[in-house]
DSSP file (Angstrom, degrees, kcal/mol; ACC not computed):
  #  RESIDUE AA STRUCTURE BP1 BP2  ACC     N-H-->O    O-->H-N    N-H-->O    O-->H-N    TCO  KAPPA ALPHA  PHI   PSI    X-CA   Y-CA   Z-CA
    1    1 A M              0   0    0      0, 0.0     2,-0.1     0, 0.0    71,-0.1   0.000 360.0 360.0 360.0 131.6   -9.4    0.5  -33.5
    2    2 A H     >  -     0   0    0      1,-0.1     4,-2.4     4,-0.0     5,-0.2  -0.332 360.0-111.4 -76.2 160.7  -12.9    1.5  -34.6
    3    3 A A  H  > S+     0   0    0      1,-0.2     4,-2.4     2,-0.2     5,-0.2   0.886 118.1  51.8 -60.7 -39.8  -15.3    3.3  -32.2
    4    4 A S  H  > S+     0   0    0      2,-0.2     4,-2.3     1,-0.2    -1,-0.2   0.890 109.9  49.0 -66.7 -37.9  -17.6    0.2  -32.0
    5    5 A E  H  > S+     0   0    0      2,-0.2     4,-2.3     1,-0.2    -2,-0.2   0.902 111.4  49.5 -66.5 -40.4  -14.6   -2.0  -31.0
    6    6 A E  H  X S+     0   0    0     -4,-2.4     4,-2.6     2,-0.2    -2,-0.2   0.912 110.8  50.1 -63.4 -42.4  -13.5    0.4  -28.4
    7    7 A Y  H  X S+     0   0    0     -4,-2.4     4,-2.7     1,-0.2     5,-0.2   0.923 110.4  50.2 -61.2 -44.3  -17.0    0.6  -27.0
    8    8 A Q  H  X S+     0   0    0     -4,-2.3     4,-2.7     2,-0.2    -2,-0.2   0.900 111.1  48.9 -62.4 -40.8  -17.2   -3.2  -26.9
    9    9 A L  H  X S+     0   0    0     -4,-2.3     4,-2.7     2,-0.2     5,-0.2   0.935 112.6  47.1 -64.8 -45.7  -13.8   -3.4  -25.1
   10   10 A R  H  X S+     0   0    0     -4,-2.6     4,-2.4     2,-0.2    -2,-0.2   0.908 113.9  47.9 -62.3 -41.1  -14.8   -0.8  -22.5
   11   11 A K  H  X S+     0   0    0     -4,-2.7     4,-2.7     2,-0.2    -2,-0.2   0.914 111.8  51.1 -64.3 -42.9  -18.2   -2.5  -22.0
   12   12 A F  H  X S+     0   0    0     -4,-2.7     4,-2.3    -5,-0.2    -2,-0.2   0.935 112.7  44.9 -58.9 -48.5  -16.4   -5.9  -21.6
   13   13 A L  H  X S+     0   0    0     -4,-2.7     4,-1.8     1,-0.2    -1,-0.2   0.887 113.0  51.0 -66.1 -38.5  -14.0   -4.5  -19.0
   14   14 A K  H  X S+     0   0    0     -4,-2.4     4,-0.8    -5,-0.2    -2,-0.2   0.924 111.7  47.1 -64.6 -43.9  -16.8   -2.7  -17.1
   15   15 A D  H >X S+     0   0    0     -4,-2.7     3,-0.7     1,-0.2     4,-0.6   0.895 112.3  50.0 -64.6 -40.3  -18.9   -5.9  -17.0
   16   16 A R  H >< S+     0   0    0     -4,-2.3     3,-0.8     1,-0.2     6,-0.3   0.820 100.4  64.6 -68.4 -30.9  -15.9   -8.0  -15.8
   17   17 A R  H 3< S+     0   0    0     -4,-1.8    -1,-0.2     1,-0.3    -2,-0.2   0.800  94.9  60.7 -63.2 -27.9  -15.1   -5.5  -13.1
   18   18 A L  H << S+     0   0    0     -4,-0.8     2,-0.5    -3,-0.7    -1,-0.3   0.812  90.9  77.4 -70.9 -29.4  -18.4   -6.3  -11.4
   19   19 A D  S X< S-     0   0    0     -3,-0.8     3,-1.1    -4,-0.6     2,-0.3  -0.698  86.6-128.5 -82.6 124.8  -17.4   -9.9  -11.0
   20   20 A S  T 3  S+     0   0    0     -2,-0.5    -2,-0.1     1,-0.3    -3,-0.1  -0.556  86.6   1.0 -75.0 137.4  -15.0  -10.4   -8.1
   21   21 A M  T 3  S+     0   0    0     -2,-0.3    -1,-0.3    38,-0.2     2,-0.2   0.782  86.9 167.2  59.8  32.1  -11.9  -12.3   -9.0
   22   22 A S    <   -     0   0    0     -3,-1.1    37,-3.1    -6,-0.3     2,-0.3  -0.502  25.7-138.6 -74.4 148.1  -12.9  -12.8  -12.6
   23   23 A K  E     -AB  58  79A   0     56,-0.5    56,-2.1    35,-0.3     2,-0.3  -0.821  14.8-163.6-109.8 148.2  -10.1  -14.1  -14.9
   24   24 A V  E     -AB  57  78A   0     33,-2.8    33,-2.3    -2,-0.3     2,-0.5  -0.953  15.1-138.0-127.9 149.3   -9.3  -12.9  -18.4
   25   25 A R  E     -AB  56  77A   0     52,-3.6    52,-1.9    -2,-0.3     2,-0.5  -0.939  19.7-162.8-105.3 125.3   -7.2  -14.4  -21.2
   26   26 A I  E     -AB  55  76A   0     29,-3.0    29,-2.3    -2,-0.5     2,-0.4  -0.937   6.0-170.8-111.9 126.3   -5.1  -11.8  -23.0
   27   27 A K  E     -AB  54  75A   0     48,-2.4    48,-2.2    -2,-0.5     2,-0.4  -0.967  21.4-130.1-122.4 130.9   -3.7  -12.8  -26.4
   28   28 A Q  E     + B   0  74A   0     25,-2.4    24,-3.0    -2,-0.4    46,-0.3  -0.656  31.4 167.3 -78.6 126.4   -1.1  -10.8  -28.3
   29   29 A I        +     0   0    0     44,-3.0     2,-0.3    -2,-0.4    45,-0.2   0.543  58.8  45.7-116.4 -12.6   -2.3  -10.3  -31.9
   30   30 A R  S    S-     0   0    0     43,-1.6    -1,-0.1    20,-0.1     2,-0.1  -0.928  85.0-101.8-132.0 157.2    0.1   -7.6  -33.2
   31   31 A S        -     0   0    0     -2,-0.3    -2,-0.1     1,-0.1    19,-0.1  -0.360  15.0-139.6 -74.5 153.0    3.8   -7.1  -33.0
   32   32 A V    >   +     0   0    0     -2,-0.1     3,-1.9     3,-0.1    -1,-0.1   0.435  65.8 121.1 -90.6  -0.7    5.5   -4.6  -30.6
   33   33 A I  T 3  S+     0   0    0      1,-0.3     3,-0.1     7,-0.0    -2,-0.1  -0.428  80.2  17.1 -61.7 137.5    7.9   -3.5  -33.3
   34   34 A D  T 3  S+     0   0    0      1,-0.3    -1,-0.3    -2,-0.1     2,-0.2   0.596 101.3 120.5  70.9  14.3    7.5    0.2  -33.9
   35   35 A Q  S <  S-     0   0    0     -3,-1.9    -1,-0.3     1,-0.1    -3,-0.1  -0.642  72.1 -90.4 -98.4 165.1    5.6    0.7  -30.6
   36   36 A T     >  -     0   0    0     -2,-0.2     4,-2.3     1,-0.1     5,-0.2  -0.268  32.6-112.3 -71.3 161.2    6.9    2.9  -27.8
   37   37 A K  H  > S+     0   0    0      1,-0.2     4,-2.5     2,-0.2     5,-0.2   0.877 118.7  55.8 -58.8 -37.8    9.2    1.6  -25.1
   38   38 A R  H  > S+     0   0    0      2,-0.2     4,-2.0     1,-0.2    -1,-0.2   0.904 107.6  46.6 -64.1 -42.4    6.4    2.1  -22.6
   39   39 A Q  H  > S+     0   0    0      2,-0.2     4,-2.3     1,-0.2    -1,-0.2   0.890 111.8  51.6 -68.1 -38.2    4.0   -0.1  -24.6
   40   40 A K  H  X S+     0   0    0     -4,-2.3     4,-2.1     1,-0.2    -2,-0.2   0.915 110.4  49.1 -61.8 -42.2    6.7   -2.8  -25.0
   41   41 A A  H  X S+     0   0    0     -4,-2.5     4,-2.4     1,-0.2    -2,-0.2   0.872 109.2  52.5 -65.5 -37.2    7.3   -2.7  -21.3
   42   42 A T  H  X S+     0   0    0     -4,-2.0     4,-1.9     2,-0.2    -1,-0.2   0.907 108.1  50.6 -65.3 -41.5    3.6   -3.0  -20.6
   43   43 A M  H  X>S+     0   0    0     -4,-2.3     5,-2.5     1,-0.2     4,-0.6   0.912 111.8  47.5 -63.0 -41.6    3.4   -6.1  -22.9
   44   44 A R  H ><5S+     0   0    0     -4,-2.1     3,-0.8     1,-0.2    -2,-0.2   0.897 109.0  54.3 -64.6 -39.7    6.3   -7.6  -21.0
   45   45 A A  H 3<5S+     0   0    0     -4,-2.4    -1,-0.2     1,-0.3    -2,-0.2   0.838 106.3  52.2 -64.8 -31.9    4.7   -6.8  -17.7
   46   46 A L  H 3<5S-     0   0    0     -4,-1.9    -1,-0.3    -5,-0.1    -2,-0.2   0.658 120.8-113.2 -75.1 -15.2    1.5   -8.6  -18.8
   47   47 A G  T <<5 +     0   0    0     -3,-0.8     2,-0.5    -4,-0.6    -3,-0.2   0.601  68.4 142.6  94.4  13.2    3.7  -11.6  -19.7
   48   48 A L      < +     0   0    0     -5,-2.5    -1,-0.3    -6,-0.2    -2,-0.1  -0.763  15.8 164.5 -93.2 130.9    3.3  -11.5  -23.4
   49   49 A R        +     0   0    0     -2,-0.5     2,-0.3     1,-0.3    -1,-0.1   0.729  57.6   4.1-115.9 -34.1    6.4  -12.3  -25.5
   50   50 A K  S >  S-     0   0    0    -19,-0.1     3,-1.9   -22,-0.0    -1,-0.3  -0.944  88.5 -65.0-151.5 169.0    5.3  -13.0  -29.1
   51   51 A I  T 3  S+     0   0    0     -2,-0.3   -22,-0.2     1,-0.3     3,-0.1  -0.299 118.5  17.0 -61.6 140.7    2.4  -13.0  -31.4
   52   52 A N  T 3  S+     0   0    0    -24,-3.0     2,-0.4     1,-0.3    -1,-0.3   0.467  91.9 132.2  71.7   6.8   -0.3  -15.6  -30.6
   53   53 A H    <   -     0   0    0     -3,-1.9   -25,-2.4   -25,-0.2     2,-0.3  -0.707  38.2-167.1 -82.8 137.9    1.1  -16.0  -27.1
   54   54 A S  E     -A   27   0A   0     -2,-0.4     2,-0.3   -27,-0.2   -27,-0.2  -0.948  11.7-175.0-130.5 151.6   -1.7  -15.8  -24.4
   55   55 A V  E     -A   26   0A   0    -29,-2.3   -29,-3.0    -2,-0.3     2,-0.4  -0.935  19.3-131.0-136.8 158.5   -1.7  -15.4  -20.6
   56   56 A E  E     +A   25   0A   0     -2,-0.3     2,-0.3   -31,-0.2   -31,-0.2  -0.941  27.7 172.8-114.6 137.3   -4.4  -15.4  -18.0
   57   57 A H  E     -A   24   0A   0    -33,-2.3   -33,-2.8    -2,-0.4     2,-0.4  -0.974  38.4-109.3-137.5 150.8   -4.7  -12.8  -15.3
   58   58 A V  E     -A   23   0A   0     -2,-0.3     2,-1.3   -35,-0.2   -35,-0.3  -0.677  46.3-112.3 -73.1 134.4   -7.2  -11.9  -12.6
   59   59 A L        +     0   0    0    -37,-3.1   -37,-0.3    -2,-0.4   -38,-0.2  -0.580  54.0 159.1 -79.3  96.3   -8.9   -8.7  -13.7
   60   60 A T     >  -     0   0    0     -2,-1.3     4,-2.6   -39,-0.1     5,-0.2  -0.654  57.5-101.9-105.4 167.2   -7.7   -6.1  -11.3
   61   61 A P  H  > S+     0   0    0      0, 0.0     4,-2.0     0, 0.0     5,-0.1   0.847 123.4  54.1 -58.2 -32.8   -7.7   -2.3  -11.9
   62   62 A Q  H  > S+     0   0    0      2,-0.2     4,-1.9     1,-0.2     5,-0.1   0.932 110.7  43.3 -67.9 -45.8   -4.0   -2.5  -12.6
   63   63 A V  H  > S+     0   0    0      1,-0.2     4,-2.5     2,-0.2    -1,-0.2   0.895 111.9  55.1 -66.5 -39.9   -4.3   -5.2  -15.2
   64   64 A E  H  X S+     0   0    0     -4,-2.6     4,-2.1     1,-0.2    -1,-0.2   0.905 107.6  49.8 -59.1 -42.2   -7.3   -3.4  -16.7
   65   65 A G  H  X S+     0   0    0     -4,-2.0     4,-1.5     2,-0.2    -1,-0.2   0.886 109.9  50.2 -64.7 -39.5   -5.2   -0.2  -17.1
   66   66 A M  H  X S+     0   0    0     -4,-1.9     4,-1.2     1,-0.2    -2,-0.2   0.899 109.0  52.2 -65.7 -39.7   -2.4   -2.2  -18.8
   67   67 A I  H >< S+     0   0    0     -4,-2.5     3,-0.5     1,-0.2    -2,-0.2   0.916 107.2  52.7 -62.0 -42.5   -4.9   -3.7  -21.2
   68   68 A R  H >< S+     0   0    0     -4,-2.1     3,-0.7     1,-0.2    -1,-0.2   0.847 105.8  54.6 -62.2 -33.8   -6.3   -0.3  -22.1
   69   69 A K  H 3< S+     0   0    0     -4,-1.5    -1,-0.2     1,-0.2    -2,-0.2   0.776 122.5  26.7 -71.8 -26.4   -2.7    1.0  -22.9
   70   70 A V  T XX S+     0   0    0     -4,-1.2     3,-2.4    -3,-0.5     4,-0.7   0.017  78.6 127.5-124.1  28.1   -2.1   -1.8  -25.4
   71   71 A E  T <4 S+     0   0    0     -3,-0.7     3,-0.3     1,-0.3    -1,-0.1   0.723  70.7  61.2 -62.1 -21.0   -5.6   -2.6  -26.5
   72   72 A H  T 34 S+     0   0    0      1,-0.2    -1,-0.3    -4,-0.2    -2,-0.1   0.556 107.9  44.7 -80.6  -6.9   -4.6   -2.2  -30.2
   73   73 A L  T <4 S+     0   0    0     -3,-2.4   -44,-3.0   -44,-0.1   -43,-1.6   0.503 113.2  46.5-110.1  -9.0   -2.1   -5.1  -29.7
   74   74 A V  E  <  -B   28   0A   0     -4,-0.7     2,-0.3    -3,-0.3   -46,-0.2  -0.839  60.8-139.8-133.3 163.8   -4.2   -7.6  -27.8
   75   75 A T  E     -B   27   0A   0    -48,-2.2   -48,-2.4    -2,-0.3     2,-0.4  -0.932  21.2-154.3-118.3 152.6   -7.5   -9.4  -27.6
   76   76 A V  E     +B   26   0A   0     -2,-0.3     2,-0.3   -50,-0.2   -50,-0.2  -0.984  17.5 165.8-130.5 136.0   -9.2  -10.1  -24.3
   77   77 A E  E     -B   25   0A   0    -52,-1.9   -52,-3.6    -2,-0.4     2,-0.1  -0.984  35.7-104.7-144.9 156.0  -11.7  -12.8  -23.4
   78   78 A T  E     -B   24   0A   0     -2,-0.3     2,-0.5   -54,-0.2   -54,-0.2  -0.435  25.8-137.3 -79.2 155.1  -13.1  -14.1  -20.2
   79   79 A V  E      B   23   0A   0    -56,-2.1   -56,-0.5    -2,-0.1    -1,-0.0  -0.953 360.0 360.0-113.7 129.9  -12.1  -17.4  -18.7
   80   80 A A              0   0    0     -2,-0.5    -1,-0.1   -58,-0.1   -56,-0.0   0.478 360.0 360.0 -75.8 360.0  -14.8  -19.7  -17.3
C-alpha cells in the first residue's frame, strides 16, 4: 500500500468515526492465502469468505481496528 493510499484510508476512517452509527461496506479484494493465521481470522471475523465478497458493518472502534489489520486485503466505502 502506498503512503497516499494509507493516508486516504486513515482520513476516511477518521471522518467516518465522527458520524454516529455510520455504516461501511467492506469488500475483499485479495486472497488470504499466504497471510498469517491472525489475518485470516480477522477476515473471517469481519464475515469475508472469498474474493469480491462484501459485507456491511457499523463503524465501531473494533471494526475500525480489524480493517486496519487487513487493509491490504480489502476496500472500504461508506453506505448511504
